[in-house]
C-alpha positions, -999 to 999 in steps of 0.1 A, spaced: 441 -13 -382 458 7 -413 444 -18 -443 471 -28 -469 469 -41 -508 479 -71 -496 455 -76 -468 426 -96 -476 393 -98 -460 374 -135 -457 335 -132 -451 319 -158 -436 286 -180 -447 266 -150 -444 233 -164 -459 197 -166 -456 198 -196 -432 222 -185 -408 202 -147 -400 172 -152 -391 141 -166 -404 168 -193 -413 166 -227 -410 204 -225 -389 196 -185 -375 224 -168 -355 207 -142 -333 213 -110 -348 232 -130 -377 218 -100 -407 236 -67 -383 270 -78 -395 256 -71 -434 262 -35 -433 295 -41 -412 306 -68 -440 299 -43 -471 313 -13 -451 347 -35 -446 349 -49 -487 347 -12 -499 382 -8 -481 404 -39 -489 418 -44 -526 413 -81 -515 378 -102 -509 374 -142 -505 333 -150 -498 327 -188 -481 293 -203 -490 278 -239 -467 274 -259 -495 254 -296 -483 240 -324 -503 205 -331 -490 209 -360 -467 238 -344 -450 258 -367 -425 258 -336 -398 222 -327 -402 203 -347 -373 175 -353 -392 196 -379 -410 202 -393 -373 167 -418 -359 164 -405 -328 189 -373 -328 179 -345 -313 191 -310 -334 228 -295 -311 230 -332 -295 263 -347 -308 274 -381 -322 308 -399 -332 319 -395 -367 347 -413 -382 377 -381 -379 357 -369 -343 327 -352 -327 306 -339 -340 275 -317 -338 239 -326 -351 229 -292 -368 187 -291 -382 190 -292 -418 202 -260 -438 224 -248 -468 211 -272 -487 226 -264 -522 203 -246 -551 181 -232 -515 174 -201 -503 183 -210 -470 224 -211 -490 216 -183 -510 234 -153 -497 220 -122 -477 200 -104 -505 219 -73 -486 253 -83 -488 275 -65 -520 294 -97 -532 302 -76 -566 335 -72 -555 346 -113 -543 368 -125 -568 362 -161 -548 335 -182 -537 349 -209 -515 319 -236 -511 323 -256 -484 307 -286 -469 293 -297 -501 311 -338 -491 287 -354 -482 299 -375 -453 324 -348 -432 316 -306 -420 336 -277 -428 337 -253 -401 367 -241 -417 376 -220 -445 405 -240 -450 401 -274 -439 375 -300 -440 363 -312 -399 390 -346 -407 416 -311 -396 440 -324 -432 409 -323 -464 424 -288 -479 394 -266 -491 426 -254 -516 423 -214 -501 461 -213 -484 474 -222 -518 451 -195 -532 462 -168 -514 500 -171 -515 498 -177 -553 484 -144 -551 505 -131 -521 475 -121 -496 497 -120 -466 468 -109 -442 435 -119 -432 407 -102 -417 384 -123 -414 341 -112 -400 309 -134 -407 288 -161 -391 294 -176 -364 318 -165 -346 323 -200 -317 323 -219 -350 329 -212 -389 344 -183 -375 371 -197 -349 377 -225 -367 387 -205 -398 405 -185 -375 427 -211 -361 437 -224 -398 446 -197 -405 473 -191 -378 480 -221 -384 490 -218 -417 509 -188 -412 485 -164 -416 488 -133 -398 451 -132 -388 421 -107 -368 392 -111 -365 360 -77 -369 341 -84 -337 314 -61 -351 311 -82 -381 306 -113 -361 278 -129 -341 277 -161 -322 254 -194 -315 270 -195 -282 254 -236 -271 268 -241 -238 296 -215 -234 311 -217 -270 315 -176 -273 338 -175 -246 352 -205 -253 361 -196 -292 373 -163 -278 402 -179 -251 408 -199 -279 416 -174 -308 437 -151 -290 454 -176 -275 465 -188 -305 471 -152 -318 443 -139 -336 441 -108 -333 409 -98 -315 391 -61 -331 360 -48 -322 358 -25 -351 383 -13 -381 377 23 -380 
């Protein structure tokens, strides 16, 4: 894949809590770090996202007495998976993985900071309408194609990729730089949804 000057590398949630030993660890999650670092060296433009929840966030199972992590509840914006407490603002778990090279990032998009609504996508909250501002930023910068990597394939990467396509951006996901949670077949469903939306899925970028 040829990388152009107006391509963007969008790195999704490579944070301690999503890596081994974290509160919501993705299996082998830290394996994405060297891949992302290698990719970042080749792009002129890099943006990072960072899950950034206040304490007691509505997506935490602990905020719903009697509810178990990974169960689902109905929110005003639709079904919501309940998660272990993770990526709480200012904590070590919310920090980027210590080996992730962040120096070349031009922007960090923090998401999930509204206590009443979760945010998987880099572009919208989970109500699918409240924007993060990333799309406007990319358009003003003249960045046209988005190449994504990060955590997790079947949640924040998928939601970000589908929104990027919905907003009209050419979108590629580098699978070597992603790992999945895979709840009840969620990875296969995510791959099907992204492929159906016109997201290019590539094993790696040589």
